[in-house]
N, CA, C and O of each residue as an XYZ file, in Angstrom:
812
protein
N     -63.268      3.113     40.339
C     -63.144      2.269     39.166
C     -64.484      2.047     38.460
O     -64.535      2.150     37.234
N     -65.582      1.744     39.187
C     -66.867      1.592     38.482
C     -67.268      2.838     37.696
O     -67.792      2.732     36.588
N     -67.021      4.033     38.277
C     -67.356      5.258     37.561
C     -66.478      5.427     36.330
O     -66.946      5.889     35.289
N     -65.220      5.058     36.444
C     -64.289      5.205     35.320
C     -64.690      4.310     34.153
O     -64.779      4.775     33.017
N     -64.932      3.035     34.425
C     -65.282      2.128     33.334
C     -66.683      2.399     32.815
O     -66.981      2.124     31.653
N     -67.560      2.947     33.683
C     -68.895      3.304     33.211
C     -68.851      4.445     32.218
O     -69.585      4.448     31.230
N     -67.980      5.425     32.483
C     -67.840      6.556     31.562
C     -67.301      6.102     30.212
O     -67.664      6.660     29.176
N     -66.438      5.094     30.221
C     -65.841      4.603     28.981
C     -66.677      3.511     28.310
O     -66.267      2.970     27.283
N     -67.839      3.179     28.872
C     -68.723      2.161     28.286
C     -67.995      0.844     28.071
O     -68.069      0.242     27.000
N     -67.291      0.407     29.110
C     -66.564     -0.854     29.026
C     -66.792     -1.626     30.310
O     -67.623     -1.228     31.126
N     -66.080     -2.709     30.504
C     -66.233     -3.504     31.720
C     -64.872     -3.927     32.246
O     -63.876     -3.950     31.524
N     -64.866     -4.258     33.525
C     -63.645     -4.669     34.193
C     -63.592     -6.196     34.241
O     -64.553     -6.847     34.651
N     -62.472     -6.752     33.822
C     -62.275     -8.207     33.841
C     -61.160     -8.514     34.832
O     -60.012     -8.122     34.623
N     -61.499     -9.215     35.911
C     -60.510     -9.621     36.908
C     -60.040    -11.033     36.597
O     -60.848    -11.958     36.517
N     -58.751    -11.197     36.423
C     -58.203    -12.514     36.133
C     -58.096    -13.332     37.411
O     -57.867    -12.792     38.493
N     -58.262    -14.619     37.273
C     -58.162    -15.517     38.422
C     -56.707    -15.625     38.883
O     -55.788    -15.461     38.081
N     -56.498    -15.902     40.174
C     -55.126    -16.123     40.639
C     -54.500    -17.319     39.925
O     -55.177    -18.285     39.572
N     -53.196    -17.223     39.728
C     -52.439    -18.304     39.085
C     -53.051    -18.655     37.720
O     -53.399    -19.805     37.448
N     -53.167    -17.633     36.884
C     -53.708    -17.806     35.537
C     -52.652    -17.347     34.537
O     -52.797    -16.276     33.947
N     -51.586    -18.133     34.329
C     -50.474    -17.692     33.482
C     -50.870    -17.501     32.027
O     -50.264    -16.690     31.327
N     -51.894    -18.246     31.551
C     -52.279    -18.100     30.152
C     -52.775    -16.691     29.850
O     -52.486    -16.141     28.787
N     -53.519    -16.109     30.782
C     -54.042    -14.762     30.575
C     -53.034    -13.696     30.981
O     -52.816    -12.726     30.255
N     -52.426    -13.882     32.139
C     -51.506    -12.870     32.642
C     -50.190    -12.845     31.882
O     -49.461    -11.854     31.928
N     -49.886    -13.922     31.191
C     -48.623    -13.983     30.468
C     -48.494    -12.922     29.403
O     -47.385    -12.483     29.099
N     -49.620    -12.495     28.822
C     -49.573    -11.469     27.783
C     -48.984    -10.180     28.339
O     -48.154     -9.535     27.699
N     -49.429     -9.813     29.549
C     -48.919     -8.596     30.181
C     -47.512     -8.807     30.707
O     -46.647     -7.950     30.530
N     -47.275     -9.946     31.355
C     -45.984    -10.185     31.980
C     -44.868    -10.308     30.943
O     -43.736     -9.906     31.211
N     -45.165    -10.853     29.774
C     -44.133    -10.950     28.742
C     -43.693     -9.559     28.279
O     -42.510     -9.323     28.033
N     -44.655     -8.646     28.163
C     -44.294     -7.282     27.778
C     -43.463     -6.615     28.867
O     -42.468     -5.949     28.580
N     -43.876     -6.798     30.119
C     -43.109     -6.216     31.222
C     -41.695     -6.786     31.263
O     -40.729     -6.061     31.499
N     -41.586     -8.083     31.033
C     -40.274     -8.714     31.012
C     -39.406     -8.186     29.888
O     -38.200     -7.998     30.055
N     -40.025     -7.949     28.743
C     -39.268     -7.412     27.607
C     -38.774     -5.996     27.906
O     -37.632     -5.656     27.597
N     -39.637     -5.167     28.511
C     -39.206     -3.827     28.875
C     -38.065     -3.881     29.891
O     -37.114     -3.103     29.811
N     -38.167     -4.793     30.832
C     -37.164     -4.890     31.886
C     -35.805     -5.308     31.337
O     -34.772     -4.822     31.795
N     -35.803     -6.200     30.364
C     -34.524     -6.699     29.838
C     -33.998     -5.874     28.665
O     -32.797     -5.888     28.393
N     -34.873     -5.160     27.972
C     -34.439     -4.416     26.787
C     -34.265     -2.927     27.048
O     -33.401     -2.291     26.443
N     -35.063     -2.369     27.929
C     -35.016     -0.927     28.181
C     -34.250     -0.559     29.448
O     -33.481      0.403     29.448
N     -34.450     -1.305     30.515
C     -33.924     -0.909     31.818
C     -32.410     -1.034     31.975
O     -31.807     -0.147     32.579
N     -31.757     -2.091     31.464
C     -30.331     -2.283     31.770
C     -29.463     -1.083     31.363
O     -29.588     -0.549     30.261
N     -28.584     -0.681     32.282
C     -27.631      0.374     32.004
C     -28.178      1.781     32.122
O     -27.462      2.743     31.842
N     -29.430      1.926     32.530
C     -30.021      3.252     32.637
C     -30.175      3.655     34.098
O     -30.274      2.810     34.988
N     -30.191      4.936     34.318
C     -30.497      5.486     35.644
C     -31.548      6.576     35.457
O     -31.624      7.212     34.406
N     -32.363      6.779     36.503
C     -33.492      7.697     36.400
C     -33.489      8.640     37.598
O     -33.325      8.217     38.742
N     -33.675      9.928     37.310
C     -33.679     10.923     38.368
C     -35.047     11.084     39.003
O     -35.151     11.562     40.132
N     -36.107     10.689     38.292
C     -37.463     10.872     38.789
C     -38.409     10.074     37.905
O     -38.004      9.608     36.840
N     -39.672      9.905     38.327
C     -40.650      9.251     37.441
C     -40.798      9.971     36.105
O     -40.978      9.329     35.070
N     -40.724     11.312     36.121
C     -40.825     12.053     34.864
C     -39.646     11.736     33.943
O     -39.807     11.624     32.728
N     -38.466     11.594     34.534
C     -37.287     11.237     33.737
C     -37.442      9.835     33.160
O     -37.079      9.592     32.009
N     -37.977      8.914     33.955
C     -38.230      7.557     33.452
C     -39.168      7.595     32.251
O     -38.888      6.978     31.224
N     -40.287      8.322     32.375
C     -41.260      8.392     31.288
C     -40.660      9.037     30.043
O     -40.966      8.625     28.924
N     -39.812     10.038     30.226
C     -39.182     10.702     29.091
C     -38.261      9.737     28.338
O     -38.319      9.638     27.112
N     -37.424      9.038     29.079
C     -36.515      8.081     28.442
C     -37.286      6.930     27.805
O     -36.928      6.455     26.727
N     -38.333      6.490     28.471
C     -39.117      5.377     27.946
C     -39.822      5.768     26.646
O     -39.883      4.971     25.709
N     -40.353      6.989     26.585
C     -41.026      7.454     25.371
C     -40.049      7.540     24.205
O     -40.383      7.168     23.080
N     -38.848      8.027     24.473
C     -37.838      8.106     23.411
C     -37.421      6.721     22.938
O     -37.200      6.505     21.747
N     -37.315      5.791     23.869
C     -36.922      4.430     23.499
C     -38.021      3.741     22.694
O     -37.730      3.026     21.735
N     -39.288      3.952     23.078
C     -40.397      3.322     22.364
C     -40.496      3.806     20.919
O     -40.880      3.048     20.028
N     -40.147      5.075     20.693
C     -40.199      5.596     19.324
C     -39.314      4.787     18.386
O     -39.633      4.607     17.211
N     -38.200      4.304     18.922
C     -37.311      3.455     18.111
C     -37.758      1.998     18.135
O     -37.764      1.337     17.096
N     -38.133      1.491     19.306
C     -38.504      0.084     19.431
C     -39.732     -0.262     18.606
O     -39.824     -1.368     18.073
N     -40.672      0.659     18.490
C     -41.905      0.380     17.747
C     -41.707      0.396     16.237
O     -42.649      0.132     15.490
N     -40.507      0.700     15.780
C     -40.204      0.643     14.358
C     -39.676     -0.725     13.936
O     -39.473     -0.974     12.748
N     -39.453     -1.606     14.901
C     -38.907     -2.936     14.605
C     -40.035     -3.924     14.326
O     -41.131     -3.798     14.871
N     -39.764     -4.881     13.494
C     -40.750     -5.907     13.163
C     -40.842     -6.896     14.323
O     -39.832     -7.445     14.764
N     -42.068     -7.119     14.815
C     -42.311     -8.060     15.909
C     -42.451     -9.455     15.321
O     -43.160     -9.660     14.336
N     -41.766    -10.410     15.936
C     -41.741    -11.759     15.370
C     -43.117    -12.394     15.337
O     -43.459    -13.061     14.362
N     -43.918    -12.203     16.380
C     -45.225    -12.875     16.447
C     -46.241    -12.291     15.461
O     -47.058    -13.029     14.910
N     -46.197    -10.978     15.235
C     -47.160    -10.348     14.320
C     -46.595    -10.136     12.927
O     -47.337     -9.861     11.984
N     -45.258    -10.266     12.798
C     -44.572    -10.038     11.520
C     -44.884     -8.652     10.956
O     -45.009     -8.476      9.744
N     -45.006     -7.689     11.839
C     -45.280     -6.312     11.436
C     -44.713     -5.363     12.479
O     -44.424     -5.758     13.609
N     -44.560     -4.104     12.081
C     -44.120     -3.085     13.010
C     -45.320     -2.573     13.807
O     -46.394     -2.390     13.233
N     -45.168     -2.338     15.108
C     -46.284     -1.780     15.893
C     -46.828     -0.486     15.310
O     -48.035     -0.249     15.366
N     -45.972      0.351     14.754
C     -46.457      1.608     14.172
C     -47.360      1.364     12.970
O     -48.252      2.166     12.695
N     -47.136      0.252     12.243
C     -47.981     -0.048     11.089
C     -49.357     -0.555     11.503
O     -50.307     -0.449     10.728
N     -49.484     -1.106     12.715
C     -50.753     -1.656     13.184
C     -51.566     -0.644     13.995
O     -52.716     -0.907     14.347
N     -50.976      0.492     14.283
C     -51.634      1.459     15.155
C     -52.933      1.984     14.552
O     -53.928      2.123     15.265
N     -52.941      2.272     13.275
C     -54.137      2.828     12.645
C     -55.301      1.841     12.698
O     -56.440      2.233     12.950
N     -55.014      0.565     12.460
C     -56.070     -0.444     12.518
C     -56.604     -0.606     13.942
O     -57.803     -0.802     14.141
N     -55.723     -0.524     14.920
C     -56.169     -0.622     16.312
C     -57.080      0.547     16.671
O     -58.113      0.352     17.312
N     -56.716      1.735     16.273
C     -57.533      2.906     16.589
C     -58.893      2.842     15.899
O     -59.891      3.313     16.444
N     -58.933      2.264     14.708
C     -60.209      2.163     13.996
C     -61.190      1.246     14.726
O     -62.403      1.407     14.593
N     -60.675      0.288     15.495
C     -61.532     -0.631     16.233
C     -61.913     -0.151     17.615
O     -62.655     -0.835     18.320
N     -61.420      1.015     18.023
C     -61.706      1.534     19.359
C     -62.981      2.371     19.353
O     -63.370      2.937     18.332
N     -63.621      2.435     20.522
C     -64.761      3.322     20.703
C     -64.289      4.768     20.811
O     -63.156      5.035     21.210
N     -65.159      5.684     20.455
C     -64.829      7.108     20.605
C     -64.797      7.480     22.078
O     -65.521      6.898     22.886
N     -63.967      8.436     22.424
C     -63.901      8.900     23.806
C     -65.202      9.606     24.183
O     -65.836     10.225     23.328
N     -65.609      9.522     25.449
C     -66.847     10.193     25.876
C     -66.688     11.705     25.828
O     -65.565     12.203     25.909
N     -67.793     12.455     25.698
C     -67.693     13.921     25.651
C     -67.167     14.518     26.955
O     -66.544     15.580     26.943
N     -67.415     13.843     28.079
C     -66.908     14.304     29.377
C     -65.768     13.384     29.795
O     -65.982     12.178     29.925
N     -64.573     13.906     30.009
C     -63.444     13.049     30.386
C     -63.721     12.312     31.692
O     -64.307     12.892     32.606
N     -63.317     11.056     31.803
C     -63.512     10.333     33.060
C     -62.627     10.896     34.164
O     -61.546     11.423     33.905
N     -63.098     10.777     35.379
C     -62.324     11.240     36.537
C     -61.194     10.256     36.793
O     -61.426      9.051     36.885
N     -60.001     10.752     36.905
C     -58.842      9.895     37.157
C     -58.161     10.332     38.445
O     -58.401     11.429     38.950
N     -57.311      9.458     38.967
C     -56.588      9.776     40.190
C     -57.375      9.381     41.428
O     -58.353      8.637     41.355
N     -56.922      9.899     42.575
C     -57.506      9.571     43.865
C     -58.210     10.799     44.423
O     -57.683     11.910     44.355
N     -59.403     10.597     44.975
C     -60.146     11.685     45.610
C     -60.743     11.168     46.905
O     -61.258     10.052     46.969
N     -60.665     11.995     47.931
C     -61.191     11.579     49.221
C     -61.483     12.828     50.048
O     -60.898     13.888     49.825
N     -62.389     12.686     50.996
C     -62.708     13.782     51.920
C     -62.441     13.298     53.333
O     -62.958     12.262     53.751
N     -61.632     14.051     54.068
C     -61.260     13.674     55.428
C     -61.303     14.908     56.317
O     -61.272     16.040     55.835
N     -61.377     14.671     57.623
C     -61.276     15.767     58.584
C     -59.799     15.950     58.928
O     -59.122     14.994     59.306
N     -59.307     17.169     58.798
C     -57.893     17.440     59.060
C     -57.613     17.314     60.549
O     -58.190     18.041     61.358
N     -56.733     16.399     60.909
C     -56.423     16.132     62.313
C     -55.481     17.149     62.912
O     -55.005     18.054     62.226
N     -55.215     16.995     64.196
C     -54.364     17.943     64.924
C     -52.930     17.911     64.431
O     -52.195     18.881     64.616
N     -52.513     16.810     63.803
C     -51.150     16.763     63.270
C     -51.045     17.427     61.900
O     -49.954     17.490     61.333
N     -52.155     17.922     61.357
C     -52.301     18.639     60.085
C     -51.639     17.915     58.903
O     -50.991     18.543     58.066
N     -51.810     16.590     58.847
C     -51.322     15.794     57.720
C     -52.469     14.957     57.162
O     -53.373     14.561     57.897
N     -52.424     14.692     55.858
C     -53.362     13.771     55.223
C     -52.555     12.622     54.621
O     -51.433     12.817     54.152
N     -53.130     11.441     54.640
C     -52.444     10.251     54.155
C     -52.962      9.879     52.776
O     -54.167      9.735     52.566
N     -52.040      9.727     51.845
C     -52.373      9.337     50.475
C     -51.353      8.315     50.011
O     -50.155      8.595     49.969
N     -51.834      7.122     49.661
C     -50.968      6.060     49.126
C     -49.763      5.815     50.028
O     -48.625      5.785     49.559
N     -50.018      5.640     51.321
C     -49.001      5.281     52.318
C     -48.014      6.394     52.630
O     -47.011      6.148     53.299
N     -48.269      7.610     52.166
C     -47.425      8.747     52.506
C     -48.271      9.831     53.175
O     -49.473      9.927     52.926
N     -47.642     10.646     54.023
C     -48.333     11.724     54.729
C     -47.880     13.071     54.176
O     -46.682     13.328     54.047
N     -48.849     13.931     53.851
C     -48.574     15.256     53.281
C     -49.142     16.325     54.214
O     -50.268     16.206     54.695
N     -48.351     17.371     54.464
C     -48.789     18.422     55.381
C     -49.823     19.330     54.724
O     -49.865     19.480     53.503
N     -50.658     19.935     55.579
C     -51.707     20.859     55.149
C     -51.628     22.089     56.054
O     -51.163     21.991     57.189
N     -52.068     23.218     55.570
C     -52.110     24.438     56.377
C     -52.864     24.160     57.678
O     -54.061     23.879     57.638
N     -52.187     24.233     58.837
C     -52.833     23.883     60.112
C     -53.926     24.842     60.547
O     -54.617     24.583     61.532
N     -54.095     25.943     59.832
C     -55.188     26.861     60.159
C     -56.531     26.155     60.098
O     -57.480     26.553     60.774
N     -56.610     25.109     59.290
C     -57.890     24.449     59.037
C     -58.026     23.127     59.773
O     -58.793     22.263     59.347
N     -57.307     22.954     60.856
C     -57.449     21.749     61.680
C     -58.902     21.613     62.143
O     -59.512     22.579     62.600
N     -59.433     20.424     62.020
C     -60.809     20.153     62.426
C     -61.826     20.317     61.314
O     -62.978     19.915     61.474
N     -61.428     20.901     60.181
C     -62.349     21.099     59.066
C     -62.273     19.917     58.096
O     -61.261     19.219     58.033
N     -63.351     19.703     57.345
C     -63.373     18.676     56.315
C     -62.670     19.221     55.069
O     -63.027     20.286     54.566
N     -61.682     18.493     54.581
C     -60.934     18.912     53.401
C     -61.032     17.819     52.337
O     -61.235     16.644     52.645
N     -60.884     18.233     51.087
C     -60.915     17.308     49.947
C     -59.492     17.097     49.448
O     -58.770     18.057     49.178
N     -59.097     15.839     49.328
C     -57.760     15.509     48.852
C     -57.848     14.983     47.427
O     -58.730     14.193     47.091
N     -56.922     15.435     46.603
C     -56.836     15.016     45.203
C     -55.394     14.600     44.919
O     -54.452     15.268     45.344
N     -55.233     13.502     44.204
C     -53.891     13.053     43.849
C     -53.935     12.402     42.471
O     -54.839     11.627     42.160
N     -52.934     12.737     41.649
C     -52.766     12.053     40.377
C     -51.332     11.537     40.314
O     -50.689     11.371     41.351
N     -50.831     11.286     39.128
C     -49.494     10.722     39.012
C     -48.391     11.736     39.282
O     -47.232     11.351     39.437
N     -48.727     13.029     39.343
C     -47.695     14.045     39.461
C     -47.789     14.908     40.708
O     -46.762     15.366     41.208
N     -48.994     15.144     41.228
C     -49.099     16.060     42.356
C     -50.226     15.658     43.296
O     -51.112     14.876     42.951
N     -50.157     16.223     44.500
C     -51.174     16.040     45.542
C     -51.701     17.418     45.910
O     -50.919     18.332     46.170
N     -53.004     17.572     45.934
C     -53.631     18.831     46.311
C     -54.656     18.589     47.405
O     -55.314     17.549     47.442
N     -54.781     19.560     48.291
C     -55.794     19.532     49.347
C     -56.576     20.837     49.247
O     -55.986     21.916     49.203
N     -57.908     20.737     49.211
C     -58.757     21.918     49.049
C     -59.804     21.973     50.160
O     -60.290     20.950     50.640
N     -60.128     23.191     50.544
C     -61.179     23.451     51.522
C     -62.208     24.351     50.856
O     -61.917     25.501     50.526
N     -63.410     23.826     50.660
C     -64.468     24.575     49.970
C     -63.983     25.100     48.625
O     -64.306     26.221     48.231
N     -63.203     24.279     47.926
C     -62.705     24.661     46.618
C     -61.427     25.473     46.623
O     -60.829     25.676     45.566
N     -60.985     25.949     47.789
C     -59.775     26.762     47.896
C     -58.572     25.881     48.195
O     -58.630     25.023     49.076
N     -57.479     26.090     47.462
C     -56.274     25.290     47.626
C     -55.589     25.634     48.947
O     -55.238     26.792     49.179
N     -55.393     24.628     49.823
C     -54.740     24.852     51.120
C     -53.449     24.046     51.260
O     -52.742     24.180     52.259
N     -53.137     23.213     50.271
C     -51.872     22.474     50.288
C     -51.630     21.897     48.904
O     -52.564     21.490     48.212
N     -50.354     21.868     48.509
C     -49.972     21.277     47.222
C     -48.565     20.730     47.334
O     -47.660     21.429     47.790
N     -48.370     19.472     46.918
C     -47.071     18.815     46.996
C     -46.837     18.006     45.726
O     -47.796     17.537     45.113
N     -45.584     17.833     45.321
C     -45.288     16.860     44.259
C     -45.622     15.453     44.749
O     -45.404     15.139     45.919
N     -46.138     14.624     43.885
C     -46.468     13.246     44.252
C     -45.185     12.463     44.523
O     -44.244     12.517     43.732
N     -45.148     11.757     45.607
C     -43.998     10.933     45.987
C     -44.344      9.471     45.729
O     -45.418      9.005     46.108
N     -43.436      8.756     45.087
C     -43.705      7.365     44.702
C     -43.160      6.355     45.702
O     -43.486      5.171     45.621
N     -42.341      6.802     46.639
C     -41.894      5.891     47.690
C     -43.049      5.652     48.663
O     -44.142      6.187     48.472
N     -42.815      4.862     49.690
C     -43.856      4.540     50.652
C     -43.357      4.863     52.061
O     -42.167      4.764     52.359
N     -44.309      5.255     52.922
C     -43.977      5.497     54.317
C     -43.213      6.779     54.575
O     -42.508      6.880     55.580
N     -43.336      7.777     53.683
C     -42.616      9.035     53.864
C     -43.549     10.127     54.386
O     -44.768     10.051     54.233
N     -42.949     11.139     55.005
C     -43.681     12.313     55.484
C     -43.177     13.527     54.728
O     -42.000     13.877     54.811
N     -44.078     14.173     53.987
C     -43.714     15.316     53.155
C     -44.276     16.567     53.816
O     -45.485     16.679     54.015
N     -43.394     17.512     54.158
C     -43.779     18.676     54.950
C     -43.416     19.963     54.231
O     -42.305     20.114     53.722
N     -44.364     20.886     54.195
C     -44.124     22.236     53.688
C     -43.666     23.097     54.861
O     -44.343     23.147     55.888
N     -42.523     23.776     54.724
C     -41.984     24.582     55.827
C     -42.949     25.697     56.232
O     -42.972     26.102     57.394
N     -43.742     26.194     55.285
C     -44.718     27.237     55.628
C     -45.766     26.704     56.589
O     -46.247     27.443     57.449
N     -46.128     25.433     56.458
C     -47.104     24.837     57.362
C     -46.522     24.696     58.768
O     -47.233     24.873     59.757
N     -45.241     24.380     58.854
C     -44.584     24.284     60.160
C     -44.558     25.645     60.840
O     -44.812     25.745     62.040
N     -44.254     26.691     60.082
C     -44.223     28.042     60.648
C     -45.610     28.467     61.137
O     -45.742     29.076     62.198
N     -46.630     28.143     60.361
C     -47.992     28.486     60.769
C     -48.384     27.747     62.034
O     -48.999     28.326     62.929
N     -48.029     26.463     62.113
C     -48.345     25.673     63.306
C     -47.642     26.250     64.534
O     -48.227     26.291     65.616
N     -46.406     26.691     64.377
C     -45.667     27.278     65.499
C     -46.338     28.557     65.973
O     -46.456     28.794     67.175
N     -46.782     29.389     65.019
C     -47.453     30.642     65.387
C     -48.775     30.376     66.094
O     -49.078     31.017     67.100
N     -49.559     29.447     65.584
C     -50.843     29.130     66.196
C     -50.667     28.546     67.591
O     -51.451     28.828     68.498
N     -49.638     27.736     67.750
C     -49.371     27.147     69.068
C     -48.976     28.227     70.065
O     -49.386     28.189     71.225
N     -48.174     29.195     69.609
C     -47.761     30.296     70.491
C     -48.962     31.145     70.892
O     -49.089     31.524     72.057
N     -49.841     31.446     69.948
C     -51.019     32.254     70.256
C     -51.952     31.534     71.218
O     -52.564     32.160     72.084
N     -52.059     30.216     71.066
C     -52.941     29.455     71.943
C     -52.429     29.426     73.375
O     -53.215     29.402     74.322
N     -51.112     29.428     73.530
C     -50.518     29.331     74.869
C     -50.484     30.659     75.609
O     -50.187     30.691     76.803
N     -50.785     31.761     74.915
C     -50.778     33.064     75.583
C     -51.999     33.199     76.476
O     -53.092     32.794     76.080
N     -51.838     33.779     77.716
C     -52.993     33.975     78.601
C     -53.956     34.995     78.016
O     -53.544     35.978     77.400
N     -55.226     34.749     78.215
C     -56.239     35.660     77.700
C     -56.258     36.931     78.554
O     -56.237     36.842     79.782
N     -56.296     38.083     77.942
C     -56.317     39.362     78.664
C     -57.733     39.696     79.091
O     -58.708     39.211     78.517
N     -57.827     40.546     80.125
C     -59.135     40.956     80.638
C     -59.910     41.740     79.590
O     -61.139     41.676     79.534
N     -59.175     42.486     78.752
C     -59.847     43.298     77.737
C     -60.604     42.438     76.757
O     -61.638     42.845     76.226
N     -60.086     41.238     76.514
C     -60.743     40.366     75.555
C     -62.052     39.835     76.082
O     -62.925     39.450     75.305
N     -62.205     39.806     77.432
C     -63.419     39.243     78.008
C     -64.401     40.317     78.487
O     -65.503     39.967     78.912
N     -64.047     41.627     78.436
C     -64.938     42.672     78.926
C     -66.261     42.688     78.184
O     -67.310     42.952     78.771
N     -66.208     42.408     76.908
C     -67.443     42.463     76.138
C     -68.399     41.337     76.456
O     -69.560     41.382     76.047
N     -67.937     40.319     77.182
C     -68.778     39.175     77.499
C     -69.336     39.230     78.916
O     -70.119     38.362     79.301
N     -68.940     40.251     79.713
C     -69.399     40.367     81.106
C     -70.565     41.348     81.156
O     -70.421     42.493     80.728
N     -71.716     40.921     81.671
C     -72.915     41.781     81.735
C     -72.992     42.452     83.104
O     -72.763     41.819     84.134
N     -73.316     43.734     83.097
C     -73.511     44.473     84.333
C     -74.784     43.951     85.007
O     -75.848     43.944     84.387
N     -74.687     43.511     86.281
C     -75.841     42.947     86.976
C     -76.954     43.969     87.176
O     -78.117     43.597     87.332
N     -76.603     45.265     87.172
C     -77.639     46.291     87.319
C     -78.601     46.282     86.138
O     -79.735     46.745     86.254
N     -78.145     45.749     84.988
C     -79.036     45.661     83.825
C     -80.219     44.755     84.126
O     -81.329     45.016     83.662
N     -79.999     43.692     84.896
C     -81.088     42.771     85.238
C     -82.062     43.427     86.225
O     -83.274     43.222     86.147
N     -81.509     44.222     87.158
C     -82.386     44.925     88.110
C     -83.322     45.878     87.377
O     -84.514     45.949     87.676
N     -82.765     46.612     86.408
C     -83.601     47.541     85.654
C     -84.615     46.798     84.798
O     -85.740     47.269     84.627
N     -84.238     45.653     84.261
C     -85.148     44.902     83.401
C     -86.339     44.364     84.183
O     -87.443     44.278     83.644
N     -86.132     44.001     85.444
C     -87.232     43.431     86.254
C     -87.834     44.455     87.206
O     -88.617     44.088     88.083
N     -87.489     45.725     87.053
C     -88.085     46.765     87.885
C     -87.627     46.713     89.316
O     -88.374     47.137     90.199
N     -86.454     46.224     89.595
C     -85.954     46.108     90.959
C     -84.934     47.188     91.303
O     -84.380     47.188     92.402
N     -84.688     48.088     90.395
C     -83.682     49.099     90.644
C     -84.122     50.016     91.783
O     -85.240     50.531     91.767
N     -83.259     50.221     92.758
C     -83.548     51.092     93.896
C     -84.230     50.388     95.046
O     -84.336     50.979     96.121
N     -84.696     49.175     94.894
C     -85.350     48.444     95.968
C     -84.330     47.742     96.839
O     -83.281     47.303     96.367
N     -84.653     47.644     98.115
C     -83.784     46.910     99.026
C     -84.295     45.474     99.123
O     -85.495     45.217     99.217
N     -83.358     44.573     99.097
C     -83.712     43.147     99.184
C     -83.616     42.714    100.620
O     -82.564     42.837    101.248
N     -84.757     42.186    101.165
C     -84.764     41.771    102.565
C     -84.339     40.328    102.681
O     -84.280     39.788    103.786
């Protein structure tokens, strides 16, 4: 948040608890949306909600507001004229974090767990989340991607990650063959030759 408001050259104002005079401005709008837009509607997803809400606002903003005695669309130009220009570099939005991928190969974001390619267990990965998707990257390479889930306490699993975990577990449980270790065994005669003891009898 400090980086976001710093990029926009603004400041954060935290309202005191139980401050209805200040919070009422926001709550009245939320209440109006709840009673005027929500009744009788159903939504298949957050994207569907936003689509219906945008269509409804196009009509609602054409009505004259009693307190301002004007249409919101008529006041939009004046509001924009009073705003600061956007910065040349867009502010960073969403959630970003770096974590070590655990043995369960899941990362936690906003109370939900998302699976990651278990090949990278034990490595530091970067997690990114916005309003629509969750991504996990290792050294800039994408190793997991999921749609953002708005519920809480859910586990979101990619079937490919489960298959990879099963394969890795099977390979780990296989006994190591002698051929795999031959290259690591040194002939003791090499040490005798190195120290000039070859052919000598040890008393």
